[in-house]
N, C-alpha and C positions, 0 to 999 in steps of 0.2 A: 504493502499498500503506500502511494506516495504522499508527502504532507499536505500535499493540498486536496487528497481527494476526503469525500463527505463519506460520512457511516452511515449507512441506511439498513433500518433493523427490521428483518420481514418474518412477521409471523403469519403463519397459514402456508409455512413457503411451500409443502408438499401437497397441499391440495391443487385441484383446477389453475385458476387464477393466480395463485400463491408461484408456482413455478414460472411463470409468462412474468408475472415482476419481479422474481428473481434475474430473470434475463437481460428483462429490460432495463434496470436498473446497472447492472453491470457492463451491459452495450453502451449505456450513458456516462458510466468513467466513477459509476459511488462502487464504496467497497462495501460488499452486502454481507450483512450478518443475518444468517437466516436458523430462525427458531423452529426445533423437529423437536417430535415426541421419539421418544425411545423406539429406535428397531425402526422409524421410517424410513419409505425408501427416498434415497438422495441423489440417484443417478440421474444425471441429466444436468443438472447444474453445472453452470459455468465454472471453470478453474478458476478458483482464486477464492472463492466462497467460501466466508469462514460458516460453517457448523456448529450451534449452539445445544443442547440435548437439555429442555426443562417442560416443567408442564405449568401453562396457563393457569390452569385452573389452581394450582399450588405456587402462591405469591411470594415463599421462600426458596422457590427454586430458580423463579427471577432475579434473585438481589446480583447486584452488578453485571447482567449480562446486556446494560444498555449503556455501561461507562463510555465517554465518547462518540458517543450518536447523535447525530444530526438530525436526524429523520424516522422514525417508526412509523411504518405502512401495516396495517393487521384487516389480512381480509380471513379473518381466524372466524371460523361458526362451525357451528353444528352443524352436521350433516345427514349424513347416513350410521352413525358409529353408532353399535350397539351398545356403548357401556350405558351404565348407570345414570346419567346425564341431563340434563335438563337444558332449555331454549335457553334460560337466565343462568347454569350456568356457566356455559360456554360464551352464547353470544353477551350477554350484557357481564357476571361477573370476571369471566377470563379477560374480558376485554379491558376492565374497570384495574383489573390487577397489573397489565400492559399500563396502563396511564397512571396508573400509582407510581409505577419504575421510574416511568418516562419521566415523569414530572422529579422526584425525588435525585433520577440522574440530570438533570440540568437538559434535555431533548427539546430543542428547540420548536419541532413540527408534529403532529402526529396526524396521519389518514386515516381514515377506517372507513372500509366498505362497506355500507348499505345497502338499502336494496331502493327501486324505484317502485314509487306505487303512490296510489290517491285516496285522498279522504283518510279518515282513522283506522290506525292499526287494528284489524280483524282476527289474526293467526297469532299467536304464541310466539311464531318465530318472528313477525313484524315487531309485536310489541317489546320482546326483550333487544331487539336490536336499536328500535326508537328509545327504549330510556335509554340502554348508553348512549346515543346521540344526544339527548340533552345535559349529561354529564358533562362527555366532553367539549361543549360547546360552552362552557363556564371555568373549564379547565384554565390555569397559568399556563399557558402556550398556545402554539399556532394550530389550531385548527382546522383540517379540511376533512370535511364528509363526502364522498362516492356515490351514488345513488345510480348504481346500472340498472338497463332494463334486463333481462334473462338472458344466457351464455348460450349461443352452440349447443353447447354440451346437454344445458337443459331439455332443446328440441329434438334431442335422441330419439327421449322417450316415445314421440311422433315417430320416429323414422323407423322403432322397435318395433310400434302396435301396426305400422305399416305392412314390415315384412310378416308381420301372421295373418295380413290381412284386411285388416279392417283397423279403424281408426277410431276412439271413443273420445266426444265430447262432450263436457259439459257445458249445455246452453246452446244456442245456434250459430257458434263459430262463426261471427262478428265482429266482437272482439278482438280489437287490433293491436301490438303488440312490436316494436322492432326490437329484437334480439342482436347481439352483437356478440363477435369472435373474442375470443379470451387475449389473442394476440394485440389485435385491434384495442381492446378495455384497456389491458398493461399501457398503453401507450397515453391513451387519454389522460387516465389517472395519473401518470408521471406529467403530462403537459398539465393537468391540472396543479398540480403539488408548485408545479417551476413556476406558472402563475400568480401563486397566493391563492389560488381561490377560496372561499368558504366552504361552499356548496353548489356542486355540480351535479346534475343528472345526462347523463350518459347513453344515448342509443344508438345502435348497430344503423347500416348505411340504410336501409329498406325499412317502410312500413306494412304492415302483414296482419291479414286477418288470422287466427286458426285454421279458418276453412282452407285458406289458400297455403300455409304450414302445412297442412295435411297433404295437399297437393303436389307441393315441391317434392314431399318423400314420397310418394306414389310415382312422382315424375320419375325419381335417380334412382326408382327400383324396376323401371319399365311396368309398372301394371295399372288397372285403372283404379280410379280412386274410388272408395268404396268407404264412406262416413257415415256414421251412426253419432246423431244429437240425442243427451239424457238430459232432462230436464233437472232443472239447478234443485228443485225440492230434491230431487233422489240422489243430490250430492251429497247435501246437508242430511237426510237420512241416513247414508252411505257411512259418512260421517261419525255420527251421532252412534253407529252400530261399531266404528274401528276403535273411538275413542275407546269402549268398554272392553273390547277384543281384543288388539293388539297394543304392541308395545309402541312408545312415542315415537321412537324412528323407522315405524310405518306408518303411521296415522299424522304426522308431524308434516312430511311434505305432499300429504292428499290436500291435507287444511292449505297448505300454502296453494298448490295447486288452483281446486276450487276458487279461493277469494280471484287468482287472477285472472277467472274465467268470466267474472262478471264487469267489470268493465276496462276500455281504453287503458292501457298505460303504455305513454309515447315521450320520448326522451329527445334530445337534441340529437341529431343525426350524427355519426361520428362512423370513421373506419372504411375500409372498401371491399372486406370479405361479403360474398354473400351467399346466405345461409342453401341455394338451388345448390353452387358448387361445392359445402361443403359435404351436404347429403352425398352427391354426386361423387364428389372424393373418398366416402367412407366405402359405396356401394361397389366403386371402381378397387379399391385396394383389401375389401376383404378376401378371404376365403373361407367364411365362418368363422374368424375371429374380428375379435371390438378390436379398431384401430384405437393407439394409446391416445387417453387425453391430453397429452403434450405432445399433438401432431402437430406439424408446420404449418395447416392449413388453416 
């Protein structure tokens, strides 16, 4: 590391977006310190990335890890882990632990990857993230809240349904979003950080309805589109049953998906990668196997 290099600390570094953030920070000349959990796969990290192992849910394990750091970027959040933790444990408390350590270490800037929503949070995931944002925005450092639209990786669930012959959508499929590739998003995030933005929404280059996204999936597969629309009340009924009968890592993502099916969420357009090309790349690249989440597409 040269004397003039800024040290950037990345939390959630082995996640889908986190890997792109690590790569983009390295490409822009930052010295990157990546926080990972014990046993995490760090293959694919650029040469020179400093790896530190800790549990963000355990504040004691973070002590001293941010010494000399000027920028913290947190893409940390609960996804499909089966640990007995909640959104409040990770999306709120673990990020709060990171923030407290950043303040103690004299970090100048803290960027947090939230989610693009409209209206009052109606899912546990968004509520936990929003609660942390409220604390971050009053902290004694420069805060940058990033509100991205859905990732292309999330849209692969629709492609998976299409492979099985039918896509099931909740509602009439007219809700519009503009999803974004994680590489484009990582560039947009760093642009916002370097511009000193306090709160920024980010979407992909194409505004698409859920019906159009399903059609793109079938087009990539070379199959006729078969889309079935389920009424919203049925989705809510299913969620109620799931909350009683399945663990949080099962019903939590469905709750967020159900909320997303009810209103448009369109952010400022950024990037150049199209969802249709992303789907086509997966279909041409696979031979019965899934493309890596850290694909260059």
